[in-house]
N, C-alpha and C positions, 0 to 999 in steps of 0.2 A: 488406705490412702486418705489423707486429710483433705478437707474441703478448702479450696484456695481463698474463698471469700467469706469464711466463717467470721463471726463477730465475737469479740471478747466481752467481758461483763460490762464494759463501758461503751459498747456498741461500735468499737473500732475494728476494722479489718487489717490484715497484714499490709495491704496497700496503704491504708491510712497511716499506719505506724512507720512504714518505710519512707513515705513522703514527709511526715512530721520530723523525722530524724535526718532528712536529706540523704537517704541511702538510694541514690539515683539508679544504680545498677540493679539493686534488689527490686525497686519499683518497676523497672523495665522488664525484668524477668517475670514478675508476677503478672503484668499485663500480657506479656507474650504467651504465658501459659494459661490465660483465661480468667484472670482476676477481673471482677466487674469494677469498672472505674466510675460507676454512677450510683453507688450505694450510699445512702444517707445515714448519718448517725443520729 
């Protein structure tokens, strides 16, 4: 199982990328499933 708040080589999490790209539904699912919304890059 993948870690939902893992950072890429640029320090971005899946939640950062989803919000940067305006993928609202994906961002909501990530938060619903435990993605941390207070991670700093």
